[in-house]
C-alpha positions as CSV (number, residue, x, y, z in Angstrom):
1,M,65.1,-178.9,146.0
2,T,68.8,-179.8,145.6
3,K,71.5,-179.1,148.3
4,E,73.0,-176.6,145.8
5,T,69.8,-174.7,145.4
6,Q,69.3,-174.6,149.2
7,S,72.8,-173.2,149.5
8,A,72.2,-170.6,146.9
9,R,68.9,-169.5,148.7
10,K,70.8,-169.3,152.0
11,R,73.2,-166.9,150.4
12,L,70.4,-164.7,149.2
13,Q,68.8,-164.7,152.6
14,K,72.0,-163.1,153.9
15,R,71.6,-160.3,151.4
16,P,67.8,-160.0,150.9
17,S,68.0,-156.7,149.1
18,D,70.0,-158.3,146.2
19,A,68.5,-160.0,143.2
20,P,69.8,-163.5,142.3
21,T,72.9,-163.4,140.2
22,A,74.4,-165.7,137.5
23,E,76.8,-166.9,140.2
24,D,73.9,-167.9,142.4
25,V,72.4,-169.8,139.4
26,A,75.7,-171.5,138.8
27,I,76.0,-172.7,142.4
28,A,72.4,-173.9,142.4
29,A,72.9,-175.8,139.2
30,G,76.3,-177.2,140.1
31,V,78.0,-175.7,137.1
32,S,80.5,-172.9,136.5
33,T,79.4,-169.2,136.0
34,A,80.9,-169.4,132.5
35,T,78.6,-172.3,131.7
36,V,75.6,-170.3,132.8
37,S,76.8,-167.4,130.6
38,R,77.1,-169.6,127.6
39,Y,73.7,-171.0,128.2
40,L,72.1,-167.6,128.5
41,A,73.8,-166.5,125.3
42,N,72.9,-169.7,123.4
43,P,71.0,-172.5,125.1
44,T,72.3,-175.1,122.6
45,S,75.9,-174.4,123.5
46,V,75.7,-176.6,126.7
47,S,74.6,-180.2,127.1
48,E,70.9,-181.0,127.5
49,K,71.5,-182.2,131.1
50,R,73.3,-179.0,132.1
51,G,70.7,-176.9,130.4
52,A,68.0,-178.6,132.4
53,L,69.9,-178.0,135.7
54,I,70.4,-174.3,134.8
55,R,66.7,-173.8,133.8
56,S,65.6,-175.4,137.0
57,A,67.9,-173.2,139.1
58,I,66.7,-170.0,137.2
59,E,63.1,-170.9,137.9
60,S,63.7,-171.8,141.5
61,L,65.7,-168.7,142.3
62,G,63.6,-166.3,140.2
63,Y,66.7,-165.1,138.3
64,I,66.1,-162.5,135.6
65,P,69.0,-162.4,133.1
66,H,70.5,-158.9,132.5
67,G,69.9,-157.9,128.9
68,A,73.2,-156.0,128.5
69,A,75.2,-158.9,129.9
70,Q,73.5,-161.3,127.5
71,A,74.2,-159.0,124.6
72,L,77.9,-158.8,125.6
73,A,78.2,-162.6,125.8
74,S,76.4,-163.2,122.5
75,Q,77.6,-160.1,120.7
76,R,74.0,-159.6,119.8
77,S,71.8,-156.8,121.2
78,R,68.7,-157.6,119.2
79,T,68.1,-153.9,118.8
80,I,67.5,-151.9,115.6
81,G,67.8,-148.1,115.3
82,V,65.8,-145.6,113.2
83,I,66.5,-141.9,112.8
84,V,63.6,-139.7,111.5
85,P,63.7,-136.0,110.7
86,T,60.9,-135.3,113.2
87,L,58.5,-137.0,115.6
88,D,55.8,-134.4,114.9
89,N,54.8,-135.7,111.5
90,A,52.1,-138.4,111.8
91,I,53.2,-140.0,108.5
92,F,56.6,-141.0,110.0
93,A,54.8,-142.3,113.2
94,E,52.7,-144.6,111.0
95,G,55.7,-146.0,109.2
96,I,57.7,-146.5,112.4
97,Q,54.8,-148.3,114.1
98,A,54.7,-150.8,111.2
99,F,58.5,-151.1,111.3
100,Q,58.4,-151.8,115.0
101,R,55.6,-154.4,114.9
102,R,57.5,-156.4,112.3
103,L,60.7,-156.3,114.4
104,Q,58.9,-157.3,117.5
105,E,57.6,-160.4,115.8
106,K,61.2,-161.5,115.5
107,G,62.2,-160.5,119.0
108,Y,63.9,-157.2,118.2
109,T,63.6,-153.9,120.1
110,L,63.5,-150.5,118.4
111,F,65.5,-147.4,119.3
112,I,64.2,-144.2,117.9
113,A,66.1,-140.9,117.4
114,S,65.2,-137.6,115.7
115,S,67.5,-135.4,113.6
116,D,65.3,-132.3,113.4
117,Y,66.1,-132.2,109.6
118,S,69.9,-131.7,110.4
119,T,72.4,-134.1,108.8
120,E,74.9,-133.2,111.4
121,E,72.5,-134.1,114.2
122,E,71.6,-137.3,112.3
123,L,75.3,-138.3,112.3
124,A,75.6,-137.6,116.0
125,Q,72.4,-139.7,116.7
126,A,73.7,-142.5,114.5
127,E,77.0,-142.6,116.4
128,R,75.1,-142.8,119.7
129,L,72.9,-145.7,118.5
130,I,75.9,-147.6,117.1
131,T,77.6,-147.1,120.5
132,R,74.6,-148.7,122.2
133,G,75.0,-151.7,120.0
134,V,72.2,-151.5,117.4
135,E,72.5,-154.2,114.8
136,G,70.9,-152.3,111.9
137,L,69.7,-148.8,111.0
138,M,66.8,-147.3,109.1
139,L,67.2,-143.8,107.7
140,V,64.8,-141.4,106.1
141,G,65.6,-139.7,102.7
142,A,68.6,-139.9,100.5
143,E,70.5,-136.8,101.8
144,H,73.0,-137.7,104.5
145,Q,76.6,-136.9,105.7
146,P,79.1,-139.1,103.7
147,Q,80.8,-139.8,107.0
148,L,77.7,-141.7,108.2
149,F,78.0,-144.3,105.4
150,E,81.7,-144.6,106.1
151,I,81.0,-145.5,109.7
152,L,78.2,-148.0,108.7
153,D,80.5,-149.7,106.1
154,K,83.4,-149.9,108.6
155,K,81.1,-151.4,111.3
156,Q,79.5,-153.7,108.6
157,L,76.2,-152.6,109.9
158,P,73.1,-153.3,107.7
159,Y,71.2,-150.1,106.8
160,L,68.8,-148.6,104.3
161,Y,67.1,-145.4,103.6
162,T,63.3,-144.9,103.1
163,W,60.8,-142.4,101.9
164,S,62.8,-141.8,98.8
165,F,63.7,-144.0,95.8
166,K,67.0,-143.3,94.1
167,P,68.4,-146.6,92.8
168,E,71.3,-144.8,91.1
169,L,72.8,-144.1,94.6
170,P,75.1,-146.8,96.1
171,H,72.9,-147.4,99.1
172,P,70.0,-149.8,99.9
173,C,66.6,-148.1,99.7
174,I,62.9,-148.9,100.0
175,G,60.7,-146.0,99.1
176,F,58.8,-144.1,96.4
177,D,59.7,-141.6,93.7
178,N,58.7,-138.2,95.1
179,Y,59.4,-136.4,91.8
180,R,57.1,-138.7,89.8
181,A,54.4,-138.5,92.5
182,A,54.5,-134.7,92.4
183,T,54.3,-134.7,88.6
184,R,51.2,-136.8,88.7
185,L,49.6,-134.6,91.3
186,T,50.3,-131.4,89.4
187,Q,49.2,-132.9,86.1
188,F,45.9,-133.7,87.7
189,L,45.4,-130.0,88.4
190,V,46.5,-129.1,84.9
191,D,44.0,-131.5,83.5
192,L,41.3,-129.8,85.5
193,G,42.1,-126.6,83.5
194,H,44.1,-124.7,86.0
195,T,46.7,-122.3,84.6
196,S,47.3,-119.9,87.5
197,F,49.4,-121.8,90.1
198,A,51.4,-121.3,93.3
199,A,53.3,-123.7,95.5
200,I,54.0,-124.0,99.3
201,P,56.6,-126.6,99.6
202,G,58.4,-127.4,102.8
203,I,62.0,-126.2,103.5
204,T,64.0,-127.6,100.6
205,R,67.5,-127.2,102.3
206,L,68.8,-130.7,103.2
207,N,65.5,-132.3,102.3
208,D,65.6,-134.3,99.0
209,R,61.9,-135.3,99.4
210,T,60.8,-131.6,99.4
211,K,63.2,-130.8,96.6
212,D,62.0,-133.6,94.4
213,R,58.3,-132.7,95.0
214,L,58.9,-129.1,94.1
215,A,60.9,-130.0,91.0
216,G,58.2,-132.4,89.9
217,C,55.6,-129.7,90.2
218,L,57.7,-127.0,88.4
219,D,58.8,-129.3,85.6
220,T,55.2,-130.4,84.9
221,L,54.0,-126.8,84.7
222,K,57.0,-125.8,82.5
223,L,55.9,-128.4,79.9
224,K,52.6,-126.5,79.8
225,D,54.4,-123.2,79.4
226,I,53.4,-122.3,83.0
227,K,56.3,-120.7,84.9
228,L,56.1,-119.8,88.6
229,S,57.8,-116.6,89.6
230,K,59.6,-116.5,92.9
231,E,56.8,-114.8,94.7
232,R,54.5,-117.7,93.8
233,I,56.7,-120.2,95.7
234,I,56.8,-119.8,99.5
235,E,58.8,-122.3,101.5
236,C,57.7,-122.9,105.0
237,R,58.0,-125.4,107.8
238,Y,55.5,-128.2,108.2
239,D,53.5,-125.9,110.4
240,L,49.8,-124.7,110.3
241,A,50.6,-121.1,111.3
242,E,53.4,-120.7,108.7
243,S,51.3,-122.2,105.9
244,R,48.4,-120.0,106.8
245,Q,50.7,-116.9,106.4
246,A,52.0,-118.3,103.1
247,L,48.4,-118.7,101.7
248,R,47.5,-115.1,102.8
249,K,50.5,-113.8,100.9
250,L,49.7,-115.8,97.8
251,M,46.1,-114.6,97.7
252,D,47.4,-111.0,97.6
253,L,49.0,-111.7,94.2
254,N,47.4,-110.5,90.9
255,P,46.2,-112.6,89.3
256,R,45.4,-114.8,92.2
257,P,46.3,-118.5,91.9
258,T,43.5,-120.9,91.3
259,A,45.5,-123.9,92.4
260,I,48.0,-124.4,95.3
261,V,50.4,-127.3,95.4
262,C,51.5,-128.0,98.9
263,G,54.5,-130.0,100.1
264,N,52.6,-132.1,102.6
265,D,49.1,-132.4,104.2
266,I,49.9,-130.2,107.2
267,I,50.8,-127.3,104.9
268,A,47.7,-128.0,102.8
269,M,45.4,-128.0,105.9
270,G,46.9,-124.6,107.0
271,A,46.3,-123.2,103.5
272,L,42.7,-124.5,103.6
273,L,42.0,-123.0,107.0
274,E,43.3,-119.6,105.9
275,A,41.3,-119.7,102.7
276,Q,38.2,-120.3,104.7
277,T,39.1,-117.4,107.0
278,L,39.5,-115.1,104.0
279,G,36.2,-116.2,102.6
280,I,37.8,-118.0,99.6
281,R,35.7,-121.0,98.6
282,V,37.5,-124.3,98.2
283,P,37.3,-125.8,95.6
284,K,35.0,-123.3,93.8
285,D,37.5,-120.4,93.9
286,L,40.7,-122.3,94.8
287,S,41.9,-125.9,94.5
288,I,44.4,-127.1,97.2
289,V,46.4,-130.4,97.2
290,G,48.6,-132.0,99.8
291,F,51.0,-134.9,100.0
292,D,51.1,-137.9,102.4
293,D,47.4,-138.7,103.1
294,V,47.6,-138.5,106.9
295,A,44.5,-139.7,108.8
296,M,43.0,-136.2,109.2
297,A,43.1,-135.6,105.5
298,S,39.9,-137.5,104.9
299,H,38.1,-136.1,107.9
300,I,38.5,-132.3,107.4
301,H,35.9,-130.4,105.5
302,P,36.3,-130.2,102.6
303,A,38.3,-133.5,102.5
304,L,41.8,-133.1,101.1
305,T,43.0,-134.2,97.7
306,T,46.5,-135.6,98.2
307,M,49.1,-138.3,97.3
308,Q,48.9,-141.3,99.5
309,V,52.3,-142.4,100.7
310,P,52.8,-146.2,101.4
311,S,54.1,-145.5,104.9
312,R,52.9,-148.8,106.5
313,E,54.2,-151.0,103.7
314,M,57.5,-149.0,103.7
315,G,58.0,-149.7,107.4
316,E,57.2,-153.4,107.0
317,K,59.5,-153.9,104.0
318,A,62.3,-152.0,105.7
319,A,62.1,-154.3,108.7
320,D,62.0,-157.3,106.4
321,Y,65.2,-156.1,104.6
322,L,67.2,-155.6,107.8
323,L,66.0,-158.9,109.3
324,A,67.0,-160.7,106.1
325,R,70.5,-159.0,106.1
326,L,71.0,-160.0,109.7
327,A,70.1,-163.6,108.9
328,S,72.4,-163.6,105.9
329,E,69.4,-164.3,103.6
330,P,69.3,-163.0,100.0
331,I,67.2,-159.9,99.4
332,N,67.2,-157.1,96.9
333,D,68.9,-153.8,97.9
334,T,66.2,-151.6,96.2
335,L,62.4,-151.7,96.2
336,E,60.1,-149.1,94.7
337,L,56.7,-148.6,96.2
338,E,53.9,-146.6,94.7
339,A,52.4,-143.3,95.9
340,K,48.7,-143.1,94.9
341,L,46.6,-140.0,93.9
342,V,43.6,-139.7,96.2
343,V,41.0,-137.3,94.8
344,R,38.6,-135.8,97.4
345,E,36.8,-132.4,97.8
346,T,39.5,-129.7,97.7
347,T,39.9,-129.8,93.9
348,A,37.6,-128.9,91.1
349,A,37.8,-128.1,87.4
350,I,38.4,-124.4,86.6
351,K,35.4,-122.5,85.2
352,T,35.9,-121.1,81.7
353,G,36.7,-117.5,82.1
354,G,36.9,-117.8,85.9
């Protein structure tokens, strides 16, 4: 142990309640505090000899660098932010988990915020994350306050949006085409012979994913000369109780629908539960489809026909994009992923005359 280290330890003994500081490390290593700060921010910024002295002092004193101080010195926080509409939807959790794992592999920490489907709240959350020093931001959907992009551009902060794919917009995006996915799902029901339809989308206000899914459904039906009157479209939150009420109302219509297109799997599960309560046989009397393919979709009875969203791949690719931008590596600003139709037990061909 050097004399300098012994001196630093004596200082700590006089104030045993305090943790070692960068100044203590500097005294023990025989260098300036500024040199220690430079080393902590970038070990290659000091000579190998001084670096060895500083490392030895850190180990001897048990010094733990303060993350915020390091970030200030290096102007790098190694944090990324993500803002999701809700933390209640399992499909978002799956994507965020994949996003976080990829970031952790590169030494980044994730900050998560929720907007509750409000673009105003999203803007406020983004400002808070930026104030905390995030180096990049992942958003969900294509519908946002214009001011948000102005702030991101001004700060030169890498960002992208996910869960939608609209390459015509001037923003980086990695996602899938909700409209096209919904047309495929609806066409599947048409091909089964269904002509009496109803829809339970989510709330379309300020939600481009829900709007696109509903539009894809309606446009596909229109091509077959099937038009849905207003009473055959019931918007509701992604909530089991609300979707059960919606299904009950739709089953009071005359003629009854034989196929229900739901905005996501939670809505579809609520519709299925209510149909079973009413004694409506699924899929013999009624076909029901969802959207997302959450884990529960394959385990309920009957298992749910749905569109499988590439949430894990989306999260991983979004992380890769931001990491590439931060490293000034070339990468495409848009990437389209595929949503796949998964046929299970809640759909069946309509009986002739049924």
